[in-house]
C-alpha positions in Angstrom: -17.5 -26.6 8.4 -16.3 -23.5 8.3 -15.2 -20.8 5.6 -12.8 -20.1 3.8 -12.1 -15.7 4.2 -13.2 -13.7 1.8 -11.6 -10.1 2.4 -13.9 -7.8 1.1 -12.1 -3.7 1.4 -9.4 -4.0 -1.4 -9.3 -2.1 -4.1 -5.7 -3.6 -5.4 -5.7 -6.7 -2.3 -3.6 -8.0 -0.8 -5.3 -11.3 0.1 -5.3 -15.2 -0.2 -6.3 -18.6 1.1 -4.7 -18.8 4.6 -4.0 -22.0 6.6 -5.4 -22.9 9.9 -4.3 -23.7 13.1 -6.3 -23.8 16.4 -6.2 -21.4 19.7 -6.5 -23.8 18.1 -9.3 -24.3 18.8 -26.5 -35.5 -0.8 -27.9 -33.4 -2.0 -31.9 -32.5 -1.6 -34.0 -31.1 -3.9 -35.1 -28.3 -2.7 -37.5 -25.0 -3.8 -36.8 -21.7 -3.1 -39.2 -19.1 -2.8 -38.2 -15.5 -3.0 -40.9 -12.9 -0.8 -40.0 -9.2 -1.2 -40.4 -7.7 2.0 -39.5 -3.8 3.1 -36.2 -2.8 4.0 -36.5 -2.3 7.9 -34.5 1.2 7.9 -35.1 2.3 4.1 -38.7 2.3 4.4 -40.1 6.2 3.9 -40.9 6.0 7.7 -37.3 5.4 8.8 -36.0 7.5 5.7 -35.2 10.2 7.8 -33.5 8.0 10.8 -30.8 7.2 7.9 -30.4 10.7 6.4 -29.4 11.5 10.4 -27.5 8.7 10.7 -25.8 9.6 7.2 -25.3 13.1 8.3 -24.1 12.2 12.2 -21.5 9.2 11.5 -20.8 10.4 7.7 -18.2 13.4 8.7 -15.9 11.0 11.1 -15.7 8.0 8.1 -12.3 8.4 6.3 -10.9 7.3 2.6 -7.9 5.5 3.3 -5.2 4.8 0.7 -2.4 2.5 1.5 0.9 3.3 -0.9 3.0 1.2 -0.9 1.2 -2.0 0.1 3.6 -5.5 -0.5 1.1 -7.2 -3.5 3.7 -10.3 -3.9 6.0 -12.5 -1.8 3.2 -13.4 0.6 0.7 -16.8 0.4 -2.3 -14.0 0.5 -1.4 -12.7 -3.0 -4.4 -13.2 -5.0 -2.1 -12.1 -8.2 0.8 -14.6 -7.6 3.2 -11.5 -8.7 5.6 -9.0 -7.5 5.1 -5.5 -7.2 4.3 -2.1 -5.0 0.4 -1.6 -5.0 -1.6 1.0 -3.5 -5.1 0.2 -1.4 -8.1 1.6 -0.3 -10.4 1.1 2.0 -12.7 2.8 4.8 -12.5 3.8 8.7 -13.8 5.8 10.9 -12.8 8.2 13.7 -13.0 7.0 17.7 -11.7 10.3 19.6 -10.6 13.6 18.7 -6.6 12.9 19.3 -7.1 11.9 15.4 -7.3 8.2 16.9 -9.0 6.4 13.4 -10.1 2.5 13.3 -9.5 0.3 10.0 -9.1 -2.9 9.0 -5.2 -4.2 8.9 -5.5 -5.5 5.7 -6.1 -2.2 4.5 -3.0 -0.7 5.9 -0.8 -3.7 6.2 3.3 -3.4 5.0 1.9 0.5 4.1 5.0 2.5 3.5 2.4 5.8 3.4 -1.1 6.0 4.3 -2.8 9.2 3.4 -6.7 9.7 4.8 -9.4 12.1 3.6 -12.4 12.6 6.2 -16.1 13.3 5.6 -16.5 14.8 2.0 -13.2 16.6 2.6 -11.3 17.0 -0.3 -8.3 17.7 1.9 -5.4 14.5 2.3 -3.9 14.5 5.7 -1.4 12.3 6.7 -1.4 9.5 9.0 0.6 6.9 10.5 -0.3 3.4 11.8 0.0 3.3 15.8 -0.7 -0.4 16.0 -2.2 -3.3 14.0 -3.5 -7.1 15.3 -3.5 -9.5 12.4 -5.2 -12.0 14.1 -8.4 -9.8 14.4 -7.6 -7.8 11.1 -7.6 -4.7 12.9 -5.1 -1.6 13.3 -5.3 2.0 14.7 -3.9 4.7 13.0 -3.2 8.4 13.7 -4.8 10.8 11.8 -2.3 14.2 11.6 -6.1 16.7 11.3 -7.5 19.3 12.6 -8.7 18.9 16.1 -11.8 21.0 13.9 -11.6 18.1 11.5 -12.7 15.2 14.1 -15.7 13.6 14.3 -15.5 11.0 16.4 -18.0 8.1 16.2 -19.5 6.4 19.5 -18.0 3.0 19.6 -21.9 1.0 20.8 -22.2 -2.8 22.1 -21.7 -5.8 19.8 -23.6 -7.8 22.7 -26.9 -5.9 22.6 -27.8 -6.5 19.1 -30.2 -9.2 17.9 -30.9 -10.6 14.6 -33.5 -8.1 12.4 -31.3 -5.1 13.9 -31.6 -2.8 11.8 -27.8 -1.2 10.9 -26.2 1.3 8.4 -23.1 1.0 6.8 -20.7 4.1 5.7 -18.0 3.2 3.6 -15.9 4.1 0.0 -16.9 1.2 -2.2 -14.7 1.0 -5.4 -13.2 4.2 -4.5 -16.4 6.3 -4.0 -16.6 7.9 -0.8 -19.3 8.0 2.1 -21.5 5.5 -0.3 -24.2 4.5 3.0 -26.0 1.4 2.8 -28.2 -0.2 4.7 -29.6 -3.5 5.9 -30.2 -5.9 9.5 -28.2 -8.2 11.3 -28.5 -11.6 9.4 -27.1 -13.2 11.6 -24.8 -13.4 15.0 -21.5 -15.4 16.1 -20.5 -16.0 12.9 -16.9 -17.1 12.3 -14.2 -15.9 10.0 -10.3 -16.2 9.5 -7.7 -13.7 9.1 -5.2 -13.6 7.0 -3.0 -15.2 9.1 -5.0 -17.9 9.2 -6.5 -17.5 12.7 -10.3 -17.0 13.9 -12.8 -14.2 14.2 -15.4 -14.5 16.2 -18.7 -13.4 17.3 -18.9 -11.9 13.6 -21.8 -10.0 13.3 -23.7 -11.3 9.7 -25.1 -8.1 7.4 -27.0 -7.5 4.3 -26.6 -4.2 4.2 -24.2 -3.8 0.6 -20.5 -4.4 1.3 -17.9 -4.0 -1.3 -13.8 -3.7 -1.9 -13.1 -0.6 -0.4 -15.8 -1.2 2.7 -13.4 -3.0 4.3 -12.2 -1.1 7.6 -16.1 0.8 7.9 -18.7 0.9 10.7 -21.7 -0.9 10.8 -23.6 1.6 13.1 -27.0 0.5 14.7 -30.0 3.1 14.7 -28.8 5.3 18.2 -25.2 6.0 15.6 -23.6 4.1 17.0 -20.2 1.5 15.4 -21.3 -2.3 16.4 -18.4 -3.7 14.0 -16.2 -2.9 11.4 -16.7 -4.3 8.0 -14.4 -6.2 7.0 -15.4 -9.7 4.3 -18.4 -10.6 2.3 -18.8 -13.3 0.6 -19.8 -14.2 -2.8 -22.2 -16.9 -4.7 -21.8 -18.0 -8.2 -20.6 -15.6 -10.7 -21.3 -12.8 -8.7 -18.1 -10.2 -8.4 -20.1 -7.7 -5.8 -21.7 -7.4 -2.6 -24.3 -10.7 -2.7 -26.0 -9.3 0.9 -23.1 -11.0 2.7 -21.2 -9.1 4.6 -19.5 -9.7 7.8 -18.3 -6.9 10.5 -16.0 -7.7 13.8 -17.9 -6.8 17.1 -17.3 -3.7 18.9 -16.7 -5.9 21.9 -13.6 -7.5 20.1 -12.8 -3.4 18.6 -12.8 -1.8 22.6 -10.7 -4.8 23.4 -8.3 -4.2 20.8 -7.8 -0.9 20.2 -7.2 -0.3 24.4 -4.2 -2.6 23.4 -2.8 -1.2 20.6 -3.3 2.3 22.0 -1.2 1.1 25.3 1.5 -0.9 23.8 1.3 -1.2 20.3 0.3 -4.8 20.1 -2.3 -7.2 20.8 -1.6 -10.7 23.2 -3.5 -13.5 22.5 -4.6 -16.8 24.5 -3.5 -20.3 22.5 -5.0 -23.6 24.0 -2.7 -25.4 21.0 -5.2 -28.1 19.3 -5.8 -28.4 16.0 -9.6 -30.1 16.2 -12.5 -30.9 14.4 -16.2 -30.7 15.0 -18.2 -33.8 15.2 -21.7 -34.6 14.1 -24.0 -37.7 14.3 -22.6 -38.4 10.4 -18.6 -38.5 11.9 -19.6 -40.7 14.3 -21.1 -43.0 12.9 -17.9 -43.1 10.8 -15.2 -43.1 13.5 -17.7 -45.4 15.7 -17.4 -42.7 18.9 -19.3 -42.6 21.7 -20.4 -39.3 21.2 -21.7 -37.5 18.7 -20.7 -34.5 20.1 -17.8 -32.2 20.7 -14.5 -31.6 18.9 -12.2 -34.4 18.1 -8.5 -33.6 18.9 -6.4 -33.7 15.9 -3.4 -32.5 16.6 -1.4 -30.7 19.7 1.2 -28.4 19.5 4.5 -29.0 21.2 4.9 -27.2 24.3 1.5 -25.7 24.5 -0.5 -25.4 27.2 -2.7 -28.4 25.8 0.4 -30.2 25.5 1.5 -29.2 29.2 -1.8 -30.7 30.4 -1.7 -33.8 28.5 -4.2 -33.3 26.1 -3.9 -35.9 23.0 -4.5 -36.0 19.4 -5.0 -38.9 17.1 -3.0 -40.7 15.4 -4.4 -42.5 13.0 -5.8 -40.6 9.3 -9.0 -41.9 8.0 -11.2 -39.8 5.3 -14.7 -38.8 6.0 -16.6 -37.5 3.0 -13.9 -36.4 1.4 -12.0 -34.8 4.1 -9.0 -36.3 6.3 -9.2 -36.8 9.6 -6.6 -38.0 12.6 -8.3 -40.4 15.0 -7.5 -42.0 18.4 -7.8 -38.6 20.5 -9.1 -36.8 22.9 -12.8 -35.9 22.6 -12.9 -32.0 24.2 -16.7 -32.3 25.6 -17.0 -29.0 27.5 -14.4 -25.9 28.7 -14.9 -24.4 32.3 -18.0 -26.6 32.8 -19.9 -25.4 29.7 -20.9 -27.9 27.1 -19.1 -27.4 24.0 -20.6 -28.7 20.5 -18.5 -28.0 17.7 -15.1 -26.0 17.4 -16.4 -22.6 17.3 -17.5 -22.7 20.3 -14.2 -23.8 21.7 -12.5 -21.0 20.1 -14.6 -18.9 21.3 -14.3 -20.2 24.4 -10.5 -19.2 24.0 -11.0 -16.1 22.1 -12.9 -14.4 25.5 -9.8 -16.0 27.7 -6.3 -14.1 28.2 -2.8 -15.2 28.2 -2.1 -17.2 31.5 -5.3 -18.2 32.4 -6.2 -21.1 34.0 -9.2 -23.2 31.9 -11.0 -26.6 33.0 -11.3 -28.6 29.8 -13.4 -32.0 30.0 -12.0 -34.5 27.8 -13.9 -37.6 26.6 -11.3 -40.7 26.1 -11.3 -43.6 25.4 -15.0 -43.4 27.2 -14.0 -42.1 30.4 -14.7 -38.9 30.9 -11.0 -36.5 32.4 -10.7 -32.8 33.2 -7.6 -31.4 32.7 -6.8 -28.0 34.0 -4.6 -25.9 30.8 -2.6 -22.6 31.5 -2.9 -20.7 28.5 -0.2 -19.5 26.7 0.2 -16.6 23.8 -0.9 -17.2 20.0 1.6 -17.3 17.6 2.0 -14.9 15.0 0.2 -17.2 12.0 -1.4 -20.5 12.3 0.0 -23.6 10.6 -1.5 -26.8 8.9 -3.9 -27.1 6.2 -7.0 -24.8 5.3 -10.5 -26.2 3.8 -13.7 -24.2 3.7 -16.5 -23.4 1.7 -15.3 -21.9 -2.5 -18.7 -19.5 -2.1 -15.7 -17.3 -0.1 -13.8 -16.5 -2.6 -11.7 -12.4 -2.7 -12.7 -10.4 -5.1 -10.3 -11.1 -7.6 -10.8 -14.5 -7.7 -14.1 -15.1 -8.5 -15.5 -17.6 -10.4 -15.8 -21.5 -10.0 -13.7 -23.2 -7.5 -13.3 -26.8 -6.2 -15.0 -27.2 -3.5 -12.9 -28.5 0.0 -14.0 -30.7 2.3 -15.2 -30.2 5.7 -12.1 -30.1 8.4 -10.6 -28.2 11.4 -12.3 -24.3 12.7 -9.8 -22.1 14.8 
């Protein structure tokens, strides 16, 4: 199963559920025991470190106000009405020229963008250099004097480990320069962007992140940005952080920003399939020869997968409440590396470039087959059905939601 995305960074949100197309990629009784532990970056011996990070990096974090963003006429509109509004969020400077990184969903469609830096009350104009909806990242150029620029260093997200302490700085609910602490709770998570495509290698953290934090930095103990806080998950009747936040990894940020600086746009590789992860239950229900891999559901016409002869399903069946197309190829490896889930296929495609050739190993009617796929360019948005976990919903739509069946990831 994959989660329906929650975009956590707007006080006036421009969000909702998106469709998913791939790059295309019982209830048991349980007992919960709560154990009180000290926060590794918030106990007495490390409070000085947090203060140092805050003093050094806080001045480079911006409070963004984006006016004129559209709240209607979009499938991502949680209110279902057309009007103009104002979105607020966070961002951080990356150089003395005034380039600032934030989330696309913070500034998408804005007619005017204003930024205040650090604890200053001075508001500066900012223009959009470029945005990438697929990674939910945007690059701004802030018109501020050089002495007001205090850029943050960008680190390597690949070096982070589960349990590493982190610090988040942002503007939750408009409360500027708020600092929270936590740890890396998990790595290699996957979330959805507003156009329905998946963002891979995402960092999960328990640092408190709320609406308004979106676009702000997640920082390691060296004071380096290792992620861009983008989404939160909520459960029950909560209307704020429950300790499950997601940050786009800095390695993705560096790649996207380089392209935005150069061309103002980003090109993503595209395989051209939708697929469903195979597990033992699915394998038994569909009488498959393997209990691991990705069952190809549909193949996009004229895509790389289509040109390579990859075949989708042709017979619809229902498994655990989810509609699945059977009869298609099963992807078992990409470039010689075994894959056991759609998430792994997505990650492999996200790491490739448009025009790259990849080898895909298929299981077709019990026989192994290798094909070479030339990756195309991802379309502007995904199409097809989306599904996910109701624990992730926009802040404006929190509450009980009907659970959706397991389905396809991108």
